[in-house]
Phi, psi and omega in degrees: 000136178267131181292161179300320179297319179294322179297317180296318180297316179296317181297314179298319179299318179296321179296321179295316179298317181295322180291324183281321188248350179092157178289131182278357180279181181266014180296147179302145182249131177267159177292134184284098179263146007267009186287327186238146174242117184248143177228135184266345183297150178052228171284123181304137183225159177214136176239118181245128184211168179112133182292348179281350180269117184250357186219169178266112185278167170286150182229158178302151185295338182283349183288126177243345181228124181231140181229126176250115183232132174055042174260182178255019178295126183246335183229133174255111178268188186294117176292137173090348180291312176242000184230085187291347183290349181266356184297332181264006186292138181251328180226130176233131184230119173249114182225123173068031177265198179244041183297136175246321182207163178230130181298144183297336178254021187302323188254016188298322185265003183269076187288345181253003183293125177238347180224126178233120181238124175229104184226153181056040177243072187290342180273349186294133176287118185295326180292325179292325176295316180299320179295326182292339181298334181297338182267357179288143177287124187290339187271351192240318190301128184239328187230131172243133175230108181235071188252148174055041175261357179059039174283139180275329180200167176248136173301143182300331181258024183304318182243027184280068186210135182295347180296340188263016185292340182253005179297131182253331183227136180225119182246117182232027182286160174076020172259196181232044176292135174260335177214151181221134175246121185289356174295340177298334185256010189294336179285345181274077189287348178245018182295126181252335186219131174230131174241120176239029182291160175058043170245199177235039186289127174241342178231140181212141181231128185263156170229148185297124175229097188290338183270349186293127179243342183220127181227122181245112178241026184289158176057052173233198182240031181295127182277343181205171178289126179300158178274124182258003179260136173280177184299329180267019179063022170265166187269141170293325183231077186295343181247014180295129182249328183231126179232125180242117180236021183294158178055050172237178182269018181296124183240355183216141174234129177246177182297335183259009185295328186236044175278161175066033174231071190294337184247010181294122181249336181231125180233126182242116178237028182302143173057036170262174187263022182290112183265342181223138176255113184278168177296141169058030180297324185251012184291338181270014177247087187293342183251008185297127178240323183237126180233117182252118181231043182296123174056040177278153174080318180045060003261172172282125189265325182207153178227118179290159189297332180247025182299323182257038181288096181198111180285345181266347186294129180242332181232127178230121180248109177246023185300139172071016182273353177054039179277140183263099177284354177268006177245098187297336181290349181266349182195170177251109184300329182287334191237355187303322179244011183290334184266008174228064187291346182264015179298131180249332181226129182225124179244110179246025179302141178060041166238175182250107182278155182293153182271341182262142184296326184297313179296320178303310180297322181295318181298314189266357184305319183287346190271065183286339184260009183296134180246330179228131181225128181242117180232044179282139178055051180248013175061035175277130177260333179223149177281134181288148178266149175057033174253300180290336182296339179271355182261079186290343180262356183291121179243350178227125181223119179248123180231039187285155169053044171251195179250029184294127184255327181214172183235044179292157179058042187298330180296327179273353177263309185247357183297149176071011179270078189286349182252357187295125180240327185234119180231127181235124177231032185289151176059049170249208181239030181285128183252328184229134172244122178229187186293346179261358184290324179226143172300142184301322181291332177292313180299324182289337182264340184297140175257331177217130178231123180252117176230018185295154173062035168257149182279078186292142175276121177268072179229178181295340177297344183267004185302316182299315182296319179297319178292322179294321181300321181301331182261342188226026183295344181292331180266350181273105186285144177068013177272139007261354191303321186260017180242100183238167179278130177260335177202159358293173187303322183288353180254356183298139180091349178270138178290146181301326181293338181270356174271114187231078178288150177263162179295323180293323180294321186269343183227070177295152184292138181235134179306332179297334179296324180297315178299318180296321180295315179300314179297323178297319179297318179298314181296317180296320179298317179298315180297322180297314179300314179298320181295317180297318179299319180293320182291326183264018184297331178297316180293322178298318179297324179296319177298317179298322178300314181298321178299319179292325177297313179298322179296318179297322180294321179294334180277002175104014180290127180240117182291148177266139183267046183291346179293344181289346178283355185239153179286327182237146175288327183204143171259128186259122175258119184207163178272148183300330179293339180260013184300322182300315181292319181296312184287316187277323187259304187295307182295318181300318184286313187282322183272310186285324185260324184260348177074024180268157178255122185241139179253124174230147188290330180298333186250322193258342183296147181280123181293132180103332177281151177296150182299318181296325178291317178299314181301313182296316182295315186280337172295323179293334181272354185252137182288315180228170183236125173261124178251112182271106188262129176209176177295324176296318178299316183295333182271353184271122178295323180296318180296326178295325176295319179296324177300317178300318180296317180296321180298324179297318178293322179300320180295330181277322190245355179104160187288344183285352179283345183246132176235098175288137175241117183266113181281331183203161178296135183269126176296142181300329182288343180262348186286117178268165180294322180296316182291320179298319179298318180298312184289327180287329186259351184232126177301143185231159174252147177246128179276130177233120177281155180088229181297128178096359182295315181298322178296321179301314182294324179295316179296320181294315180295323176298321180295322181287340180262352183281132180295158184290340184280352182243159181302131181290160180304318183298326179292314177301317182299317185286337182269350182286000000 
């Protein structure tokens, strides 16, 4: 028999075991609150933290990524032995805990683990970590992160295990290595990325790693660029694409500094002590595209003419180098960028640009393909002319924090920049923006315009800009918060949007305005008279024609009545769309009022006969032919055939047998060659409704009564 006391002790013991290691049954597991926060979205994740947590709890089965931060966990025992919820885990992260050791079989059951991160665990025994690697599944692990553990060195056989053949990324930044030998990584035959940043490395020895594409050695104590060539002049890293050497003690670059890196595309030398850039330093990098030289030299003292000799270079960052482009003895303005003509992005922020436009133009002349240019804090007082205008591909231009006061001569500053989308002039000394500050086509294309933190004048001179803002505030960045009044003194501190001048305030009446209005009325009246005369020139010509007809009659002209030989005075060729005008206007005027006989196909054609037969028969019965020309007529294939038939008669009897009447201006896209030939070779009449209509009908009737042997009315009309 078990005593009551023994039963209680056993029960409590079981509860403690269950709480520490989790229930061994298949019952669902809840997230251990308040220590852990679990999320089921995407890849299930859990973050467990707090110094009150001393053990590794069970987690829901959906969790694939777990992070333990700032807990009191000191020992990692075998995952999955008593805690089956970790068998599906893919990523495990221990950061800032109190780890002392890791069991050699800790990772034996984690068959899906691909990422292991142990960082800021300075108490961890390095040998116990190395022993635990033997339990890692060789087919899965891809990423190791051992950062900020303050390790002084790595055992040479740290990764001397075939399990690591598929590791792709290794992060060892934030330790205190003074030297590194890459033979430690030789078993990682597929390693693509190594980070050794933020150490104290002054010596480094390479081993050939053909798969390596990214190497970060920033924030160390390297005195020079490491040698990347082996003894036989082959590369240690033939596929390296990105190399970071920023924040080191490197003070000199020679022509051989970057040999044996055939595929290097990105090179970072920010914050190094390089004071001079020699010729052809980067010429042995055939694939170089991005070169970062941020704040080198402190300051950078000289740049040789072929320092940037690279036809592949697309991005150059010289920000913060404090280089003086206004001192010609330090560089050659004609050649500094001549050997990198394919540059697309150039950052010259925090350098000193030249004050004269000629030097400015000389420096940037070769950079025809530039797309992004940064000239922030370059001590520019005026914008150079005819510099940016040659950069037709430039779409981003930053001119922030200079001393620019105005934007005069804007066409020679920003003109012809057909690709510009982003323009920043924030924090300068610009006080007034008006209609001449930017070319109109530039403003219409801009997507973002930065003018914040300029001392704007809250006066009537700002009226144009205030009106423009109301229509285009969407492209004006940081408005209205960063747009304030700089003067006059009584307006300082007021936002530009709160300054609301009226038209009356800014434009008081001036007696000169009265004189201008009177002169304007006179000019407008004169223009109106001239316009009316021009518009009515057809009617004026008709009047002149009639005068000439009367004059001919006084001289003894006797008309011949040859129209009596025909049944009809005229055969009308027209488009069906113009039937209303022909039937209602033309027939009514010529037949009912003038007593003429007119032939139209809708009324006179013989039913049953072919159209071509009808056309031929009635043309023979008609003395003259009226062609009603319109856009509908020009687009009709049938009408074009009739034009050809009419032209044949014109060739036999002369051009006076045809009288074209133009109802409307013909679009060029509708003008056919047949119609153009007819109008060019035959005088025509133009119908005008309203003023001049009666004159048109009189001229037309005179034309239909004029014998064929004399110049037709339309000819007289067209030559006047």
